[in-house]
N, C-alpha and C positions, 0 to 999 in steps of 0.2 A: 406688457413687455413684448416688443417686436421680435419676431423670429425671422432668421434668414431663410428658413425652410417653411413651406406650407404645412398645415396640419396633416394633410393626406400623405405628404412625404415623410413626416415624422412617424406616422402610423406604419407606413410601408417599411421603413428602416427597422423599427422595433420588431415587426412581424418576421422580417427576413432574418434578423439576428437571432430571434427565438428559434426559428427553424434550423438555422446553422448550428446553434448550441446543442439542440437535440440530436441532430445528425452526427455531429462530431463526438458527442458524448457516447453514442453507440459504438464509435470506433475506438473509444478509450482516449480521446483527445478533447481538450477544452480550448475554445478561443480565448486569447489573452487580449484584454483591452490595451490599446497602444495610442500614442500621440494625442490628438485632440479628444478622442473618446475617453482615454484614461484621465485626461484633465477634467472632462465633464463628469466622470464618475466620482472624482474627488471633490470637485468644486460645487456641483449641483445635483449629484446623484442621477445624472441623466445625460442625454445628448446635449451638447452645448447649444445655447440659443443662437450663437454666432457661428456655428459650424455648418458644413454643407455635406457631410458624409459621415460614415462610421469607419473607424480604423481598428482592426483586430489583427492578431498575429498567431502563428503556430511555430513550434520548433522545427528545425530543418529535418530532424529524423522522422517526423510525422508527415512530411509534405507529400511524398509519393502516394501514401495511402489515402490522404485527404483528397488529393487531386483526382484519384481514380474513383472515389466513392461519393464525394460531396455533390458533384453536378446532378447525378441521378436522385440523390436523397432530398434535394431541395427544389427539384424541377417544378413542383406544384406551386412554388412561391416565387422563385427567382431564377434567373439565368446565370450561368457561371462561365466566365471567359478567362483563359489563362494569359496573363501579361498583355492586356490590351495597351497598357503603357508600361515602360520598362521596370517600374518599381514594385508592382504588386499585381496579384490576380484581382479580378473585379466581379462582384455579384450584384446584379441589378434586379430590384423587385419588379415583378410584373405589374403591380398596382401603381408604380410610380417610377418610370424608367429614367427620370431626370436625376435621380439620386442613386447611390450605390454604397456597398460595403467593400472597402479595400482589404484584401487578405495578404498580409506581409509574412515573410518567412524570416525567422531569427536564427542566426548561425553563431556558434561560439568560435572565437578566434583566440587560439592559445598563444600566438606570438604575433608581433607586429608585421613580420614579413608575410604572414598569411593574408592579412588585410591588404598589404601593399601589392601582392600578386593579383588580387581581385581588381584593385583600382587601376592597375597599370595596363589593362587591355580593354580596347573598345569593343562594342557589341559586334563589330565586323571582324574581330580578331587581330586588328592592327594595334601597335603600341601607342600609348598615350604620349603626349609631349613630355619632355623632361620637366620635372618639378610638379606635374599635375598630382600624382599620388601623394607626394610629400606635403603639398599644400593642404590637402584634405586631412592627412594624418596629423599635421600641425594643429589644425582646429580641434581635433579630438584631444590632443595632449593639452592644449590651452584650456580646455574645459575640465581638466583633471583626469583624463582618461589614462588607463594603464592596461596592460595585458596580464592575464587573459580577460576578455570582455565579450559581451554579446552585442551584435549589430545586425543590420539587415544583410541578406544573403546576396545582394546584387549591387553593382557599382552605382547605378543611378540613384537608388535610395540613400546610399551612404553619402554620395555627393550632395544630394539635396538637403540631407539632415545629418550632418556629421556629428552633431552633439547629442543625437538620440541613441546613444549607446547605453548599455547596462554594465556596470561593474559586476564582477563575478558574484557578489553577494546580494545584488539588488534585484535580480530577476527571479532566482530560484531559492527555496521552493515557492511555488506560486501560492497566492492567497485567493480564497474564494468568497470573500465577504464584502465586496464592493457592490453597491446598488447601482443599477443602470436602468432607469425607468422602472418597469415592473419586473425586471430581470435581476438576477444575482449572478455575476460573471467572475471569471478568474482575472487576476491582475498581477503585475510584478510585485514581488515581496516588499520592496521599498519604493513606492511610487512618487513620494514627494521630492526626494532628492533628485530623482531622474527628471521630473517635470520642471523643477527649478533650473536645472542645468540646460534642458532643452528649450524652455520658453522664457527663462529669466526669473529673477527673484520676485518680480511683481506679478507673476502669472496668476496668483490667487486673488489679486486685488484690481487688476485691469485686464482688458481684453483687446484683441485686434482681429480683424476679419481675415480668414484664411485666404492666402493668395497662391499657395504653392500648386494648387490644382488648375489654376486659370489657363495656363498655356495648353493644357491637355483637353479642354472642354469648351466647345462653342457655347453651351448653355451658361457656363460660369463666366465666360468672357462677356456675354450680353448682360448677365445679372450684375456683374461688378461694374460694368459701364453705367448701368442704370443707377446704381447706388452712388457712384461718383457724381453723376449728373444731379442727384438729389442732395448733394453736399455732404454725404456721409464719408468721413475720412477714414483711411485705412490704418492709421497709426493707433497707438494704444489709447484706450478709453477707460476711464475709471468705472469700476463696477458699482452699481447701486444695489440696495438690499433685494430688490425684485429679481436681480440676475442670479441669485443663489437658489431660487425656487426651482424644483425639477421641471423639465419639459416632459410632459406626460402624454401618454396615449389617449386618444379621444374616447375610446370605449371604456365604459365604467368597469367592466370585468378585468381590464388590463391597467387599472389605476391603483397604485399602491399609496395609501395614505402617508403623508410626509409632512413633518414640521421642520424640515431641513432649512437652515438659515445661515447667515454669516457667523453667528456665535458658535453653531455646531461645527462649522468648518474650522474655525480657529481652535476649537477644542481638539479636533482631530490632528491638525497641524502640530499642535503642542505635544500631543501624545506620540506622534510619529517622530518628532525631534528627539524626545526622550528615548524612544526605542533605538534610533540611530546612534545616539550617544552611548547607550548601553551596549550596542554591538561593538563599538570601538573599544570600550573598556573590556568587554569579554574577549575580544580578539587578542588583547594584550595579555590577559590572564590565562585564558584557556580557549583556544580557537573552537573547540568542539561545542562549547556552551553557547556560542553566538547563534542567533537566528530566531529567537522567539518573535513571532509576528506582533506588530503594533496593534493598538486598538483600532477597530474598524470605524469608518465614518458612521455616526449614529443614525439609525433609521428606525422608526417604530415598527413593530411586528405587523405582518400583513393583516392580522385580525383586528387591528386597532381601528376604531371608528370615531373616537372622541379626540379632538385636538388637545395636545398637552403643551404646557410651557416648556421652552427650551431650557435644559439644565445648565447650571453654571459650568464653565469650562473644567474646573477641577472635578466636579461631580461627574460630568460626562466622561472624562477620561478614566475615572475610577470604575464606572459602570461598564465601560467598553472593555477595560482590562480584565474585568471579572468574567467576561464572556469570550475570552480568547480561546482559540482552538489549541489542541495539545502542542506541546513544544516540538518544533521540528528536529530537536536534538534526539527525540525518541524515534527509533527506527521506523515503526509503523506509520507514525504521523508524517515523517519526512518523505518516505516512499510514496505515500498517498498524495502528498502535496506535489511531488515531482511529476505526478501523472494528472494533475488537475483534479484530484479527488474523484477520478472516474471509477465506474463500476467494473472496469477491466484492469488486468495487470498492465504495468507499463511495458514499453518496448525496451528490453534489457540491452539492446544494442545502442541505445541513445547515450551519447556522452554525458548529458546532464543527469540522467538516471544513475549511471555508473558512478558519477562524481558524488551524487547524494548518498549512495550506498557505501562508498569507499571507506569512510571513517569507521563504519560499523563492521564491514567485512574485514578490515585490517585488524580490528580487535579479535575477531573470531579466528583469523589465521594465527595470530600470536597465541591465543589460548590453546588452540589445537597443537601448535608446535611445542608449547611449554608443558604439555601433559607428559608425565613420565612414561617411558616405553614399557610395555608389558614384558613378560618373560620371553626368552629366546624361542621356547616351544610355541607360544601363541603367535609370535611374529612369523615363525615358519608356517604355521597353520593359515594365517591371514594371507600369506603369499601363495598358498597352494591353489591349484586349479579347482579343487573341490570348493573351497570357500569363495573364490572369485565367481564361480558359477552360482553359488547360493546368494551372494550379495549383489550381483549385477542387477541394475535397475530393470524392473519389469512390471507389467500390469497383467493381472488375470481377473476374471469375473467369477462370481458365484451366484447360485440360484437364490434370489431373495425370498422366494416362497418357501423353500426348504429351510433357509436360515434368515428368519425375519428379524434382523438386528434393529431396525427402526421400531418394530413393535415391542421387542424386548426392552429397548431403551425407554420408550414412552411409558410402558407399564411400570418400570422401575421408578421413574420420576413422577408417577401419578398423573401423567398426561392422558392415560387411559385407565379407567377404574380397574382395580383388581380386588380379589376376595379379601386381601389383607388391609385394604384401605378402610380407615375408620375416622371420618367418612372419606369418600374419594376426594383426592386433591385435584382441583382443576387449575392447573397452571399452564394454560395455553399461551402464556406470555412468552414461552420460548419460540412461538411462531411455527411450530412443527406441523400441526394439522388444523389450520384455520378453516372454519366453516361459517356459513351465514348465521347459524344459530349460536355460535360461540361469541358472545358479546362480553365485555366491551370490544370496540374495534381493534384492529391489529395494532394501530399506533398507540392506543391507550394501553393495550396489553404489553407492548414493548416498553412503554414508560413504567408500567408496574414491575416488569422484570428488573429494570435498573434500580428500582426501589427495594429490591430484596427477593424478587421472585426466583432469580437464578440460585441464590444461596439456599432458599427453602426447598427448591426442587432437587438440587444436587445433594443436599445433606441427607436426603432419603437413602442414598447409597450407603450411608453409615449404618443403616438398619438392615440386619441380615435377612429379614423377611422380604425386603424389596430387592436387595443386592444379589442374593444367591441365584434366583431364577435367571437374572440377566447374566451373571458370571457363568452359569452353566451353558447358556446359549453362546456366549463368547468362546468358551473352551471347546464346545462342539464344533464351531466353525473352524477353529485352529486345527483340531484333530482331523476333521473330515475334508477340509478344503485347503487350508493354508500350507500345512506341512507336506501333504502329498504334492501339491503344485510346486512348492519350493524345491523339493528334492528330485522332481521328475527330470530336470535338465542337468543335475549335478553329477559329474563323474565320481566314481568311487574314490574314497580317500586313500592316497598312497601311504604305504607303511612309513612310520616315523623312524628316524635314526638319531644316533648321538644321544644328547641329553634329554631328548623328548621321549614321548611314550611310544611303545611299539604296538602295532596292530596284531592281535593274536586271534586264535580260533574262537575263544570263549571269553566271557566276561571275567575280568580279574587276571587274565594271562598277559604278561608283558615282560619287558626286559629293560636293562639299563637302569636309569633312575626312575622310570615310570612305574610306580606302584600304587596300590590302593585305587582311589577314585579316578585318578588321572589315567591309569592303565585301563580301567574298565571303560571309561569314556572312549578312549582311543580304539579299544578292541571292538567297539560297536558304533561305527560311524553314524548309523541311523538313530542317533540319540540327540535330543536337543533339550535345552532348558528354555522354557517359555515364560514370559511375564505372567504371573498368576492372575492379575486383574489389569485390564487395559487402562491407560491414561485417558481420561475423559476431557475433551477440549470443548468448551462452550464459550464462544466469543460473541458477545452481544453487539448489536449495531453501534458503531463508533468506538468499539474497543479494539485493541490489537494485542497480539501475543508476543512472545520473545523474539528478538532479532536474530540475525545470522549466528549459527553456532554449529558445532559438531558435538555429538553426544559424549565423546571421550573426555571433553573438557568438563563434564558434569559427573565423572566417575564411572561411566559405563565402559564395558569391555570394548577393546579394539575389534573383537570378533563379533560385535553386536550387529545384527541385521534388523532393520526397522520395517514394520508393516503398518500401513495407514488404511483405515476403513472409513471413508466419508459417509456421513449420514444425511446431513442437510447443509445446503448453502456453501459447498466447498468448491464451486466453480468460479470463473471470473476472478475478481480481485480476492476472493476467498480461498483460492487454491494454495496448497503448499508448494513452495518453490525450492528446488535443490539444484545441485550440480551433478553431472553424469558420473564423475569420479573425482577423487580427491585432487584439488588444485585446478580442476578444469574451469570452474566459474562460468560455465555455459548455462546460465540460469534459465530454467524452464519449469513449467507447472506440472505437477503430477495429476493424474486423472482424478477429478473430484466427483464423479458420478456415483450415486448410490448403487451398490452391487459390484463396484470395482475395488480391488485390493492393489495397492502400490507397494512394491518392495524396493528398498534401496539401502546402501551402506551408510546409514545415518551416524555411525560411530565416527567416521572420518570425513564424510561429505558434508559440507556446510549446507544448511537448510533453514528456511524461515517462512513465515506467513505474514501477510500485510494487514493493514487496518480493514476491519469489516465495514464496507460501504453499502451493504445491502440493508433491506428493511427487516430481515429476520436473522436470528442467531445462526452462527456458523458452528456446526456440531460435527465432531469426528472422534474416532477412537484410534489410538495408536499403541503399539506394543513392540517389545523387543524379543528377539530369539537369539540365543547363543548356541551354536552347534557344539557338538561334543569336543572337538579338537581345541576350541577356544575357551572351554570352561575352566575357571580357576577358583571355584568356590569350594566349600567344605561343609559337609552335612552336620558337623558339630558346632557350627557357628550359632550364636545366640540371637534371638529376635531383638530388634532394636526399637528404641523409643522414637527415633527420628534419624534424619540423615547424618547427624554429627555424632551418633553414639559410637564411642571408641571400641565397644565390645565386639563389633561386627567386622573388624578388619579382615581382609583376605588378600592373598598374594596377587600382585598385578592390578589391584583396584585402588584408585586414589583415596587418600585419607579423607574422610568426611562423606564419602558416597555410599559405601557399604552395600552395594547392590547385590552382593553374593550371599548376604545373610539370609537365614531362614525366612520364608514368607514372600520374598519378591519373585522368585522363580518356582515353577513346577517342572519336574523332570518327565519328559515324554519320550517314548521309544516306539519303533516300528517292529511289529512281529516279523519273525523270520519265516513264517509259513507262507503259503501261496497267496493268502488274503492280503498280507502286508499291512494290516490296519495299524493305525497309531493309537496308543493308549497312554493314559497318565500313570506313571510308575509311582511317584511319590511327590508330595504327600498324598494320602488317599483323597480322592476328589470329594468325598463326603465330609472331610474334616479340613477343608482349606482354612488357613489362618486368616484373621481379619486383616484387610489392607491397612498399612500405616502411612506415615508421612512420605515415604519414598515414592508413593503412587501419585502424589500431588493432590490438588483439590478434588474432592472435598474432604480428604483425609488429613489435611494439615490442621494444626491446632486452632487457627483462627476460624476455620470452618466449623470445628467442634463447638467453639464458643457461639457462633452464629446460630447453631441448631438449638440452643437452649434459651 
């Protein structure tokens, strides 16, 4: 098979693209295959044999960061030049300066007049002739274009390729399963429909030599002239079976075994068509459910060494469908895909990221608004300066030597042997303390975790022998560090009036309707109810947790203050994200370092965590504190069998949540003497009740079944 490029040029392009992908991934950005390179990824799993460059793109919201960082990050491999021709930035490999990678920028146009404004002005700032912009937009409409859509960010690129737009559902969320030589790169969600529109229905069965770059390059002018002299015509030419074989790197280490052929391409096109048809049906029935990615073009695993016969189209499509990534309708998967599955959180100012999140955030807003209001007394307390100071987002640090929460956690789970182990359980599968002596390898251990290591490790917390030492370490941290830091900046609680509780001199002294426990709590502002056992969050690689939510929608008090204790893997894409106050939606990550505590008003502020893209588990603890003025429980409530037990109802608490029942909180107070130490009032810390389903995994019933 004759190549338009020399082998040295092919190698240089792959090496440059590999360096770009690594550099951009470090920024939380992934290059998106576009144009002829996207066609090559689908048609031959590689650079096209008839192409003369590589085309990739990034989203407009990422461009300034990329432009600032990429030139230095790839300087050892290639040179970067901004807009040497009007349509794109250009990266030239040092090893072959006759070829390049074009870096395009994609912009979302919400309305037609936004695109018209771009097209109506020349590079020198003067207006285009009448009808110029309309003629280009007419080509877009003729190709089935509608707004909103994605297109290039500059006039020249749109003028040259008006049909290379992406409908709103064709680009995002990105897919990361297309093979390109020895690389696996991101691509638009629906590549086939886009390519057929841009290059014609026959683009997977015939080819033509690229001509759009010729006016901008002396090298290409000479090369195309030589091809014309040799009798090679520029029109469409039927593809032969050999044309579907990947164009590979010359070095063995960068060659991926492949049996890709015409039959496998046809299988992919068939599965893609079914997926597009499914999108249309889903859009009519329920727009939220549209978006599951189609099967990927089939490629053998990198470890394959023996050739295998190509599967029949139906079998190929079935196998590919079984290997699909999680549904983009799941928040964690959708958010990760919007960021190219990078190891960092996305830029929450990007319109496409916000658009991906919106359907999930809208549900969370509605759930928060639908939650019944608490009593007037609690509402007044939540509005007080005292509570605002307690619940304002802040971060403080603690001494991890004095409070070794990692050690306590690892001992409880058997990651570190204890005297109670019979025999010691070695579940390094959680990836917490890997050492050279701990075999099997990290990846094998992570695979073991997915096969049940997580359940076996966490279910040890159901055993009081292992749980109680960890619980005591947690309660000591709360008493010695969290509550003193929380109250240090809070002003005294002002006396309550009206129907609320009054603040008196001693416990039990009050007036109005405030009697009993309510009056005692109000009389002693330095009283808090603290979650008796923390929620343990272990998110394995590839897993994701709950989407955006406010805790009040799950039955927690509006006066609930959340505290997060990161243990492992809670930075980057593993960080917890929240808003600074209710309704702000100024999404930002909390501090995920070990030894840091983050406090925020989780009862009303929406918060979430994304998909775990790291190689180790993401482990954190979180718990809730209800200050005295917001407490609505009663000490005569009965223990519950689960969250839906009707016996545990309490005023102001949603039916089915029952967080105020015995066992979920412990009462802590600060001494009135000079020392001012915090202590557990009740229940006695030596007789803490066993955690139940309200604390989540591993205390739910399915975890109990897994333990036996």
